[in-house]
VEXNU-147625 format. One line per 2 residues: number of its first residue (from 1); their letters; for each residue x, y, z of C-alpha. Coordinates in nm, 2 decimals, always signed. Each point is the difference from the previous one (the first is absolute). Example, Ala and Ser with C-alpha at 12.3 -4.5 7.8 and 13.67 -1.06 7.14 Angstrom:
VEXNU-147625
1) as) +1.23 -0.45 +0.78; +0.14 +0.34 -0.07 .
//
This chain:
VEXNU-147625
1) xx) +8.43 +6.37 -4.43; +0.12 +0.32 -0.25 .
3) xx) -0.31 +0.23 -0.11; -0.01 +0.21 -0.28 .
5) xx) -0.24 +0.28 -0.12; -0.12 +0.07 -0.32 .
7) xx) +0.29 -0.27 -0.17; +0.07 +0.09 -0.32 .
9) xx) -0.17 -0.20 -0.29; +0.37 -0.23 -0.10 .
11) xx) +0.30 -0.04 +0.07; +0.17 +0.00 -0.29 .
13) xx) -0.09 -0.26 -0.30; +0.05 -0.39 +0.04 .
15) xx) +0.23 -0.13 -0.25; +0.06 -0.37 -0.02 .
17) xx) +0.33 +0.05 +0.17; -0.15 -0.01 +0.27 .
19) xx) -0.06 -0.37 +0.02; +0.40 -0.02 +0.02 .
21) xx) -0.02 +0.23 +0.35; -0.30 -0.23 +0.07 .
23) xx) +0.20 -0.42 -0.06; +0.03 +0.03 +0.37 .
25) xx) -0.31 +0.02 +0.21; +0.06 +0.13 +0.34 .
27) xx) -0.17 -0.21 +0.25; -0.10 +0.31 +0.23 .
29) xx) -0.15 +0.33 -0.21; +0.00 +0.34 +0.14 .
31) xx) -0.38 +0.13 +0.05; -0.06 +0.41 -0.09 .
33) xx) -0.34 +0.10 -0.01; -0.09 +0.28 -0.19 .
35) xx) -0.43 +0.09 +0.04; -0.02 +0.38 -0.09 .
37) xx) -0.39 -0.06 +0.25; +0.00 -0.20 +0.31 .
39) xx) -0.33 +0.04 -0.10; -0.21 -0.14 -0.27 .
41) xx) -0.28 +0.20 -0.21; -0.21 -0.22 -0.18 .
43) xx) -0.18 +0.22 -0.23; +0.26 -0.04 -0.21 .
45) xx) -0.02 -0.21 -0.38; +0.21 -0.17 -0.11 .
47) xx) +0.20 +0.08 -0.38; -0.15 -0.28 -0.25 .
49) xx) +0.09 -0.17 -0.14; +0.11 -0.23 +0.24 .
51) xx) +0.25 -0.33 -0.07; +0.01 -0.26 +0.23 .
53) xx) +0.23 -0.32 -0.06; +0.03 -0.30 +0.17 .
55) xx) -0.37 -0.09 -0.01; +0.12 -0.37 -0.02 .
57) xx) +0.03 +0.08 +0.43; -0.28 +0.03 +0.17 .
59) xx) +0.06 +0.35 +0.09; +0.01 +0.14 -0.38 .
61) xx) -0.25 -0.27 -0.05; -0.31 +0.12 +0.21 .
63) xx) +0.13 +0.38 -0.04; -0.03 -0.05 -0.40 .
65) xx) -0.43 -0.10 +0.07; +0.02 +0.30 +0.25 .
67) xx) +0.17 +0.29 -0.15; -0.18 -0.17 -0.42 .
69) xx) -0.36 +0.04 +0.22; +0.13 +0.36 +0.14 .
71) xx) +0.16 +0.15 -0.34; -0.17 -0.15 -0.29 .
73) xx) +0.26 +0.00 -0.27; +0.27 +0.17 +0.20 .
75) xx) +0.16 -0.27 +0.12; +0.26 -0.28 -0.16 .
77) xx) +0.16 -0.32 +0.14; +0.32 -0.20 -0.13 .
79) xx) +0.09 -0.30 +0.08; +0.30 -0.19 -0.11 .
81) xx) +0.01 -0.14 -0.36; -0.02 -0.36 +0.06 .
83) xx) -0.37 +0.05 +0.26; -0.17 -0.06 -0.29 .
85) xx) -0.34 -0.14 +0.16; +0.02 +0.32 +0.16 .
87) xx) -0.28 +0.24 -0.25; -0.22 +0.15 -0.03 .
89) xx) -0.10 +0.42 -0.05; +0.30 +0.25 +0.05 .
91) xx) +0.22 -0.26 +0.10; +0.38 +0.00 -0.19 .
93) xx) +0.20 -0.29 -0.05; +0.37 +0.19 +0.08 .
95) xx) +0.27 -0.08 +0.20; +0.09 +0.25 +0.29 .
97) xx) +0.40 -0.04 -0.05; -0.03 +0.06 -0.42 .
99) xx) +0.05 +0.38 -0.02; -0.07 +0.06 -0.37 .
101) xx) -0.37 -0.16 +0.07; -0.11 +0.19 +0.28 .
103) xx) +0.11 +0.33 -0.12; -0.18 -0.10 -0.33 .
105) xx) -0.33 -0.02 +0.27; +0.10 +0.26 +0.18 .
107) xx) -0.02 +0.20 -0.38; -0.30 -0.16 -0.08 .
109) xx) -0.19 +0.05 +0.39; +0.19 +0.32 +0.09 .
111) xx) -0.01 -0.14 +0.34; -0.03 +0.31 +0.25 .
113) xx) -0.03 -0.26 +0.31; +0.19 -0.37 +0.12 .
115) xx) -0.09 -0.27 +0.21; +0.28 -0.24 +0.01 .
117) xx) -0.13 -0.33 +0.09; +0.28 -0.22 -0.17 .
119) xx) +0.25 -0.28 +0.13; +0.06 -0.31 +0.01 .
121) xx) -0.08 -0.10 +0.35; +0.03 -0.39 -0.05 .
123) xx) +0.20 -0.07 +0.28; +0.15 -0.34 -0.11 .
125) xx) +0.05 +0.09 -0.35; +0.17 +0.30 +0.13 .
127) xx) +0.27 -0.22 +0.20; +0.11 -0.21 -0.26 .
129) xx) -0.04 +0.27 -0.32; +0.11 +0.33 +0.18 .
131) xx) +0.10 +0.12 -0.37; -0.36 +0.02 -0.06 .
133) xx) -0.05 +0.16 +0.36; +0.23 +0.31 -0.10 .
135) xx) -0.08 +0.03 -0.38; -0.40 -0.01 +0.12 .
137) xx) -0.01 +0.21 +0.34; +0.33 +0.25 -0.05 .
139) xx) +0.05 +0.01 -0.39; -0.38 +0.10 +0.00 .
141) xx) +0.03 +0.23 +0.21; +0.26 +0.21 -0.16 .
143) xx) -0.19 -0.08 -0.33; -0.28 +0.23 +0.14 .
145) xx) +0.16 +0.22 +0.20; +0.21 +0.15 -0.34 .
147) xx) -0.33 +0.06 -0.11; -0.20 +0.09 +0.28 .
149) xx) +0.29 +0.29 +0.03; -0.04 +0.11 -0.26 .
151) xx) -0.37 +0.06 -0.08; -0.08 +0.12 +0.39 .
153) xx) -0.24 -0.29 +0.02; -0.12 -0.04 +0.38 .
155) xx) +0.17 -0.39 +0.13; -0.20 -0.15 +0.25 .
157) xx) +0.21 -0.31 +0.10; -0.07 -0.30 +0.14 .
159) xx) +0.27 -0.18 +0.21; -0.06 -0.36 +0.31 .
161) xx) +0.10 -0.03 +0.33; +0.21 -0.29 -0.06 .
163) xx) +0.28 +0.31 -0.08; -0.03 -0.13 +0.39 .
165) xx) +0.16 -0.35 +0.12; -0.25 -0.03 +0.34 .
167) xx) +0.02 +0.02 +0.38; -0.07 -0.36 +0.19 .
169) xx) -0.14 +0.03 +0.33; -0.10 +0.41 -0.01 .
171) xx) -0.24 +0.07 +0.28; -0.34 +0.05 -0.11 .
173) xx) +0.03 +0.41 +0.06; +0.26 -0.03 -0.24 .
175) xx) -0.20 +0.21 -0.26; +0.28 -0.04 -0.27 .
177) xx) +0.19 +0.11 -0.27; +0.09 +0.34 -0.03 .
179) xx) +0.09 +0.24 -0.34; +0.37 +0.00 +0.21 .
181) xx) +0.07 -0.31 +0.00; +0.29 -0.21 -0.15 .
183) xx) -0.09 -0.20 -0.26; +0.15 -0.31 +0.04 .
185) xx) -0.25 -0.27 -0.29; +0.11 -0.40 +0.01 .
187) xx) -0.08 -0.04 -0.35; +0.09 +0.10 -0.32 .
189) xx) -0.35 +0.13 -0.10; +0.06 +0.19 +0.33 .
191) xx) +0.35 +0.16 -0.13; -0.15 +0.09 -0.32 .
193) xx) -0.27 +0.19 +0.15; +0.25 +0.25 +0.20 .
195) xx) +0.18 +0.08 -0.28; -0.34 +0.06 -0.16 .
197) xx) -0.02 +0.24 +0.35; +0.25 +0.11 -0.05 .
199) xx) +0.03 +0.15 -0.35; -0.31 +0.17 +0.00 .
201) xx) +0.17 +0.20 +0.34; +0.29 +0.15 -0.21 .
203) xx) -0.19 +0.05 -0.32; -0.33 +0.12 +0.08 .
205) xx) -0.08 +0.11 +0.32; -0.32 +0.13 -0.09 .
207) xx) -0.11 -0.34 -0.02; -0.19 -0.22 +0.29 .
209) xx) +0.03 -0.37 +0.05; -0.18 -0.20 +0.18 .
211) xx) +0.13 -0.33 +0.22; -0.32 -0.18 -0.07 .
213) xx) -0.05 -0.37 +0.17; -0.24 -0.26 -0.12 .
215) xx) -0.29 +0.20 -0.21; -0.31 -0.21 +0.07 .
217) xx) -0.16 -0.02 -0.31; -0.06 -0.24 -0.35 .
219) xx) +0.21 -0.11 -0.19; -0.03 +0.06 -0.43 .
221) xx) +0.11 -0.40 +0.01; -0.17 -0.11 +0.31 .
223) xx) +0.28 -0.18 +0.16; +0.28 +0.25 +0.06 .
225) xx) -0.13 +0.21 +0.24; -0.02 -0.06 +0.34 .
227) xx) -0.31 -0.10 +0.11; -0.05 -0.11 -0.34 .
229) xx) +0.32 -0.25 +0.01; -0.14 -0.16 +0.33 .
231) xx) -0.32 -0.01 -0.07; +0.07 -0.15 -0.38 .
233) xx) +0.14 -0.32 +0.24; -0.27 -0.06 +0.21 .
235) xx) -0.24 +0.07 -0.29; +0.17 -0.29 -0.16 .
237) xx) -0.03 -0.21 +0.40; +0.41 +0.06 -0.03 .
239) xx) +0.19 +0.03 +0.31; +0.18 +0.32 +0.06 .
241) xx) +0.34 +0.05 +0.20; +0.06 +0.39 +0.16 .
243) xx) +0.20 +0.17 +0.27; -0.06 +0.09 +0.32 .
245) xx) +0.27 +0.19 +0.06; +0.01 +0.27 -0.37 .
247) xx) -0.27 +0.34 +0.16; -0.08 +0.16 -0.29 .
249) xx) -0.29 +0.30 -0.02; -0.16 -0.08 -0.19 .
251) xx) -0.31 +0.32 -0.14; -0.25 -0.04 -0.22 .
253) xx) +0.03 +0.09 -0.40; -0.30 +0.22 +0.10 .
255) xx) +0.13 +0.27 +0.24; +0.36 +0.02 -0.21 .
257) xx) -0.20 +0.09 -0.29; -0.10 +0.27 +0.22 .
259) xx) +0.29 +0.12 +0.07; +0.19 -0.06 -0.32 .
261) xx) -0.25 +0.30 -0.14; +0.04 +0.21 +0.32 .
263) xx) +0.36 -0.05 -0.08; +0.03 +0.07 -0.40 .
265) xx) -0.14 +0.32 +0.04; +0.18 +0.15 +0.23 .
267) xx) +0.32 +0.06 +0.03; +0.10 -0.16 +0.32 .
269) xx) +0.32 -0.15 -0.06; +0.28 -0.30 +0.16 .
271) xx) -0.07 -0.27 +0.13; -0.23 -0.16 +0.22 .
273) xx) -0.14 -0.29 +0.22; -0.31 -0.15 -0.19 .
275) xx) -0.08 -0.28 +0.21; -0.34 -0.14 +0.18 .
277) xx) -0.08 +0.07 +0.42; -0.08 -0.41 +0.00 .
279) xx) +0.33 -0.12 -0.01; -0.09 -0.42 -0.10 .
281) xx) +0.24 -0.28 +0.00; +0.03 -0.19 -0.34 .
283) xx) -0.14 -0.32 +0.14; -0.30 +0.29 +0.17 .
285) xx) -0.07 +0.07 -0.32; -0.07 -0.38 -0.14 .
287) xx) -0.24 -0.04 +0.30; -0.16 +0.32 -0.12 .
289) xx) -0.10 -0.14 -0.31; -0.02 -0.37 +0.11 .
291) xx) -0.28 +0.14 +0.25; -0.21 +0.28 -0.17 .
293) xx) +0.00 -0.20 -0.38; -0.10 -0.30 +0.24 .
295) xx) +0.24 -0.25 -0.08; +0.12 -0.29 +0.08 .
297) xx) +0.23 +0.07 +0.31; +0.22 -0.32 -0.06 .
299) xx) +0.12 +0.17 -0.25; +0.20 +0.26 +0.19 .
301) xx) +0.36 -0.13 +0.14; +0.25 +0.33 +0.09 .
303) xx) +0.37 -0.06 +0.09; +0.25 +0.27 +0.11 .
305) xx) +0.22 +0.14 -0.23; +0.30 -0.22 +0.05 .
307) xx) -0.14 -0.28 -0.14; -0.10 +0.14 -0.36 .
309) xx) +0.35 -0.09 -0.12; +0.35 +0.27 -0.09 .
311) xx) -0.21 +0.12 -0.32; -0.12 +0.23 +0.00 .
313) xx) +0.02 +0.18 +0.37; -0.26 +0.12 +0.19 .
315) xx) -0.06 +0.30 +0.16; -0.13 -0.01 +0.39 .
317) xx) -0.22 +0.26 +0.11; +0.00 +0.27 -0.26 .
319) xx) -0.29 +0.25 +0.19; -0.01 +0.34 -0.07 .
321) xx) -0.09 +0.33 +0.18; -0.20 +0.20 -0.25 .
323) xx) -0.07 +0.28 +0.20; +0.18 +0.30 -0.21 .
325) xx) -0.10 -0.08 -0.25; -0.38 +0.05 +0.15 .
327) xx) +0.16 +0.30 +0.14; +0.08 +0.08 -0.40 .
329) xx) -0.33 -0.05 -0.04; -0.23 +0.14 +0.17 .
331) xx) -0.16 -0.31 +0.11; +0.04 -0.40 +0.11 .
333) xx) +0.03 -0.17 -0.31; -0.08 -0.36 +0.07 .
335) xx) -0.28 -0.20 +0.13; +0.17 -0.30 +0.13 .
337) xx) -0.03 -0.29 -0.22; -0.21 -0.18 +0.09 .
339) xx) -0.24 +0.20 +0.14; -0.23 -0.19 +0.21 .
341) xx) +0.15 -0.06 +0.29; -0.18 -0.29 +0.00 .
343) xx) +0.20 -0.18 -0.23; +0.31 +0.12 +0.13 .
345) xx) +0.20 -0.37 +0.16; +0.08 -0.01 +0.37 .
347) xx) +0.17 -0.35 -0.05; +0.18 -0.21 -0.20 .
349) xx) -0.30 -0.24 +0.02; -0.34 +0.27 -0.08 .
351) xx) +0.04 -0.07 -0.32; -0.19 -0.34 +0.10 .
353) xx) -0.25 +0.15 +0.24; -0.35 +0.04 -0.29 .
355) xx) -0.20 +0.19 +0.23; -0.08 +0.38 -0.08 .
357) xx) -0.06 +0.11 -0.33; -0.02 -0.21 -0.29 .
359) xx) +0.30 -0.05 -0.24; +0.02 -0.06 -0.32 .
361) xx) +0.10 +0.09 -0.34; -0.30 +0.33 -0.03 .
363) xx) +0.12 +0.12 +0.32; +0.42 -0.01 -0.04 .
365) xx) -0.04 +0.21 -0.33; -0.24 +0.23 +0.18 .
367) xx) +0.23 +0.12 +0.27; +0.31 -0.11 -0.05 .
369) xx) +0.05 +0.08 -0.42; -0.19 +0.34 +0.11 .
371) xx) -0.01 +0.21 +0.28; -0.37 -0.03 +0.14 .
373) xx) -0.01 +0.39 +0.11; +0.13 +0.14 -0.34 .
375) xx) -0.26 +0.00 -0.30; +0.18 -0.02 -0.37 .
377) xx) +0.35 +0.04 +0.19; -0.11 +0.28 +0.17 .
379) x) -0.06 +0.12 +0.39 .
//
């Protein structure tokens, strides 16, 4: 990793010609971490107004609620124009790749900070229509960068752990991928996210990119998030099949919101991993949801990801080592999900056990969607 002190705000100007330079996405990214100060000073204030993109996703949706509560009248969220069910105060319809519409919003609100959560993360849809994935995840980034660079806006961008293929049969003491590990995505989605990361590293070194894992919070439609999609199956007495060998490092959105706020208020820059301290397979995550929610254990099925079929391809163990972020912040930013050790599976049949805590949808909402240690998203 290369460390560069006091980076310039924006290296050059991002124009449409950059699209041609990135039409062939590299499978590895040269990671340069730029950081002005390795210890975060949390007494700084966010430059307002704040724009949050990608509010149809779990990370963006929960961030919008958090920041609108923290800074009333100073936070605007945007969603794709065709996502008409997502409406409310401070929500604007604007496609991420529509430069004219986005410039109009910047002129109207004079944004000083941007939290970019935009991106099409539908794995199968991206595999079947790579042009759609490229337009949203890469062209949208080019558009946003061109505006942020011209206006000297503070930018915090969310990427994903699926920039990695995953490592199977790793020892239990493997800390996970670090920021210096080369990327090797197995999906179109992951490939476009690598391209977006590289655009930021090359064109706006003052920005901060966070590779997140599964954000654990409610989704706007109640069935699009990691928790509520699985819960919606169980609640309707429908089976759900999850993979034994796709391993992630989920985080409460409550914790993520605090990290976003700290980074928006400071000039920490570069690329950081932002996964939680507890690694769980998708099957284990479903076990937690099943038992904590009090649902029928027979509805949960598991299989190795090789049985999922070729489309979309699935990553393996993409555990991330987030110690570099903790160093930059000066504290450990993430509590484990779930917080209660009693709610962590111990074997493949753990969710059939019904001794100890009494599961219910109400309990699930209290301890899985929200971090029990946090009030209103703050530590």
